[in-house]
N, C-alpha and C positions, 0 to 999 in steps of 0.2 A: 663279294661280302668279304672279301680280307680286307681289303682298302679298310671298309668300315670297321675293322677292329682291328687295324696300325692307327688308323686315330684318335676311337676309344680311349687305347691302354695308352697311346704321345700325353694324353689329356688327363688323364688320370694320372703322371709321372708328373705332370706340369703342377699338377692340384696338388701333389706330394712336396714337392719341391716349394712351392710359392708356402706350405702348412709350416712344415720345416724350416723354412728360412727366414720368415715372418716377422716369427715373435722375437727372434735375436733381434734382426735389427730394429726394433723398434725398440729391444727393453736397453739397450744404449743410452739413451734420449734420459733413462733413470737419474743420469748422477747427480751430484749435487754440482750446483757452479760453484765461482772463488765462491770466496767470504760464508757459505755454510756447508753448517751437516747435516747430516741424514740423522734424525731422529725417529724411531718406527711409529711410538705412541705419539706422538705431538701430532697435532689437527692436520697440521700445514707439509706436514713429510722432512721439510728443506728447510731448517730454522739457521738464522741468522745467529753468528757466533758471536761478534762482539755488538750486540744491543745496550744489556749494562752500558757496554763504555758512552752512548751519549749518554748526553747533556737528559735527566728526568727521561729519560728510553725504560720501559724496558716486556718483557714479554708477557704477550696477554696470556688466560687458561687455555689457548688452543696454541698455544708455543712462536704468534703470526709478532713480529716486533711492532710499534706502539707508543705513541705517548704521553705526557702525563694523566689524567683520568679518564681518559679517548673512551665510551662505549660501559662504561658504569651509571649503572641506578644513582649511585649517586655521584655523579660528575658535577665539577664544581667547574663552571664556565671558563673561570680566573685562570685554571690548570694552563699551562703549556699544552692543550692539546690535537696541534696541527705538529704532522707528522711532513718530514720533507724529505724525499726516496729521492736514490741517487735514478735516472734512465736504465730501460731492460740492459740497453745496448756496454752499459757501464762495464767491462771488462771484470775488474779487480773487482767489483760484486755489483751485479745487477740488481738492480730496484730496493737495496739494501736500504735503510734509515740511517741517516744522517746529520740529523739536527733536528730538533721541536723547538716547536713557538708557537706564539699564542696564538688563537684565530682571526688577528683580525692584522697582523703581521707577515710581511713577505720569509720567504723562505731564505739565506741568503744564499746569496751572490756566486762564494767560495764551490760553485757545484764544477764537475770538472766535464769541459769539452765529450760531447759523446756522435756520432754518427747514426742515426737508425737506420735500419736496413732492413726492420721490418717491416717491410712493405704487401699486405695483405691483401689479394681482393674477393668481397664475398660477395657471392649474384646467390638472391635468392631464387630458388626454384618454387612453381606453383605446386606441383604433385611431390607428394614428400610422401616415403614408402616405408619412417624408419617405423618397427613396433613400439610399442610404448608403457610395456609393464613397467614397470616400477617396483617392482620387489624384490628383487633378486640382490643380494650383497655381498659381492667380492673379498676375495683375502689380499688380495694384491697392493702389497705395498714399497714398490718399489716407486717412490714419486719425485717429481720435480718439485720445487720449490713454486705453494699456493697459489702464485698469483696475488705476490704480498703489495694489497692495496695500497696505490698514494690515499686511498678514499677510505675513513672512517665514517662511520654511518653514527654519530654523536648525538645527542643534546643539543651540542655547544651552539652559542651563538643563534638560536632559534627563537625565540624571545616572539610573542604573541604582537605585530606591528597591523592588525585588521584593527577594522569601527570600529565601536560598537554598534554599530547598525550591523553587520558581519554576525559578531558574536551571537547578538538578540536571536538573531535569525536561523543560528546552530538550534535553536529550542523548540519551532519550530519541527523538526526530524522529526518524525515516529508523530505527528499530532494529525489531524485531519481539520479542513476550513479553518485554519489557524492563516495570524499573521500579526506582525507590528506592528503595535498601533509607536510607540516611541520607543529611542533607542537616547541615550545619556551619556554622559561620559566619557574615560580617557580607559583601553583597555588595561588590564584586566578590569579594573571599577568600574566597570559598566551598571546602568539601573536600567531595565530592561522593564515594560509591559506589553503582555500577547492576551490576543483576545480570541477564543476560542467557540465557533459560531454554530449552529444546525439549524439548521431553515431558517437561515436568517436574525436569529436572538444569540444573543451572547450569555454562555451558559457556565461560560467560565474567566476567570483572569488572574494572570499570571502575574507576579509579578514579579522581577529579580533584584535584591541589590550585593552589587559580590557574587557572594555563594550565595547567601542567602536567598532561597524564590521559598515562593507562598502564594501558594493555588487558592482564588476564592471560589467556589460556585455556586450558581445563582438559579434561582427558579427562574422557567427562561415567561414565561405568563406575565409573573409579581414583583420580578424582582426580588423577592427577599430574599439574602443570604442564606445558605443553606448552608455549609461549613468553612474552614479559613483551616487549610494546613500547612507549614512551620519547616523543612526542612534545613538540612547545610548539603549542598552537594557535592562538594570536599567527603563531606561524610561516608555520603550516600555509596558515590564511584568509588573509597575504599572499600565500603563493603562489598558490594559487585564482583570488584577486585579482586577481592578475596575467595567472595563464593565459588570462583568458578575456577580459582584456582592459577591465574592470567599474571604475569613480572608485574607485564606497564601496566599503568592508565590511560584511558583513550589518550589524555591532551599528551605524554608520553609518545604512546606508540603512535603518532602524527606525526609528532617530532626526526625521531628516526628514520620515522620509510619520507619524509618530504620530499616532492618529488624530484628540485634541482636536486640530492641527498644519494637519490637513488640512483640515475639517469647515471650522474660523475663515479657512484661504486659503478655503476656494472660494467662501463666502459672501460673502468681501470681492472677490472675482473675480467673481461674476454680480450683485453688489448690482447694474449699473446697467443691465442686459442687458435687455431690451424683449419677446424673445421669449415670445410668452402658445402655450399646447397647446391652446386651445377652437378646434374644428372649429368654432363658434356663431359665436366674433371675425369681425369684419373682418379683425382683424388678423390672423390665421390666414393667410387665404389670402392678404394684402397678401404678408405676408414669404415668400412660396414665389415668388413672381410677380415679387420684388424681385432675388430669387436669378437665378430663372432668364435675368432680363433681361441677370442681370450675369456670369453662368458657364454660364446652359446649366443642362441638368435633369438633367445627372449630374454635374454638378460640382459638386466642396467645394471651399475656403480658408477660412483662419483667417480670412486679413484680409478677411473678410468679416463676417464681425462685427465687427471695429475701424470698419469704415468705417458698418457701419448698426444695429450695436449688437440685431442682429435675424439669427437665420438658421436651414437645414432641421439636422439634426441632425450631419449627414456636418459641415457647418461647425461647428456648435458643442462637438462631440466634438473636430475638430483645431483649435480655439482655444485649447481648455483643453490639448490634453497642447503646444502646441505653448511654452503659459505655462510649462505647470508643465515641463516639458523646460529650457526656459532660467535656471526658479529653483534648477533643482540643475543647470547647467552639465551637459547630457547631450543630446550630438547625433544627430543618425540615418544613422548610415554603418558597416555592416556591420565594416568596414573600420578602422575605428581603434577605437582606449579609449574605455570614459564613457558608453553606448550606452543613450539610452531604453529601451530592454526591459528595463532591469536596476531601473525603478522602475515603469514603468506598461507596458499594454497597450490597443488596443482591444476593443471587445465589440460583438459585433450578432446582434441576435434576426431572426429571418428566418422569412418560414411565406409560403403559400399563391404556390410560385417564388420568391421572393425580390419577389414584388408587396407585404407589408407587410413594412416590417423599421425598426430604431430602432438608435443607437449610441450609446456611451458609451464611459468611458472609465474601466478598470478599475486599481484602484493592486494593487503586490504586497504583501500580506499579513505583516504581522509574522512573526517566529520560525525564517525562512528562508534556509539558506545560499545563498553563492553558484551552488554549484556545483549542489543540487539546482533554484533557481530556471532556473538555464541546462538542464538537461534537460525541467522542467516546461514552458517555454516552447519551444523544439525541438516536443514533441509534440504538444501545442495546434496552433501553426503548422502541423502539419506533418497533422491530422489535420479544421485551418480548411478545405481546399483550395478551397471553392464552385465548386467542379465540377463535369460533370451525373452522373461518376463517387465522387466527393464530394464535396455539398453541404453541409457540414457537422457538425459535433457536436451531438448528441442531448444537450436535458437533462441528460440523466441519467448520459451518462456521463463528465461531469466527476468528478462526485464518486469514480468509476475512475482517474482521473488521479490527485488528490492534493483527499482532501476538505476541508483549508486553505482552499480555491480557493472554496467553494463560500460563506465569510463575510469574503472578500477582500472591499474595497467599492468601488461601480458609482457614479462623480463624474457626474452626469448634467446636464451644462450649458445642454441643448434646456430641460428640461421645470423645474432649479434646484432640482434634490432630490438628497441623495443616498441610495443604498441598498444595497444586499448583491447578491454575484449570488447567490444566496438565489431574494432576488426577483427581481432581471433576466431570470430563466428561466425564470421560470412564462410558458405561454400559446404558447413560442416553435413550433418541430415543427420548428430547427436555431440553434444555435449557430454565432457563427467571433468567432475570439479570432484577433488577431495587431500 
């Protein structure tokens, strides 16, 4: 019994040593690199000092160094909106903006030679024991430069390359038993005729000429014209956007969240994060110990990832959500316009009574109108209660809400991978989306 007491005492002493020493070692990471200065009230922590010295460069509202009118809802595609950034291993100013060029131009060749030593191995674990609570806010402001992304989410250079057949097919969404009869012209000046049938009889014909949409409703038995309604879709879209308090139209949000742009932005954001998901790797356990010491077992904080460059799934999801919201200038106040849910939602898989869970970021799928998306979000939040009588949505239930959700992108910064809702939901008992 005496031996057991000695072993227990030694274990307690070891834990105390870890608790005392760990934060100090991790805190040393928070110093700003060369070329940056720490500004605690900024959105990035460490701010590039000479941003205004770069021709056409300027600080964004979150103090990230960007080019031209990139990211603005008034963005001019003719501006030099493409940023050229030094490599993260460039000692004099890692990740700094050094030039601004037009979107169709290559960056200057005079970039200094770099040696990339950031060889990160990421092994995805099949079991994730991370707590997924996302309600805690940390006061930790000792931040690294916030992954000053080489990729800006802008609408520059994202014109419509779809054919009129593809454009006309967009009008079928939300309409049962509808088909495109004809599609002519060149985008955006398409002419569409859509027939809507019920029991084999044509009851409506919808004709679209550019933004003008006219709906003809017929009596299916006699063929008599019952009504003709003409609307300007641009006016209607703007009315809906304002009524919902949305910052963007559906076309703008589709351009901002274009798959190839989101992929590049995500890879740029996560390239320096050292999180490991391999349960056999000591860092897996170390990053969780540091997280618990920093803000408790149940808390999550986006700042934690900035400070330590790793975190649990909840920390990582909040970090990416905050950065994407900042890129798109979206807030998190239901009483104010331009809120983050018009572009993204958090998605959590749970099983064993929430003993196991994992949280990532769901990106709004393209081609959904703002009115449709508002209804989808409302239903998802209502069904994702997370209470004893409403533990969440069963994975198969997402299909019933809207099949398009299954192909929505899911960004997983903890595992540093991009997947889809269809893949993410596999193996979980319940899904919560908020």
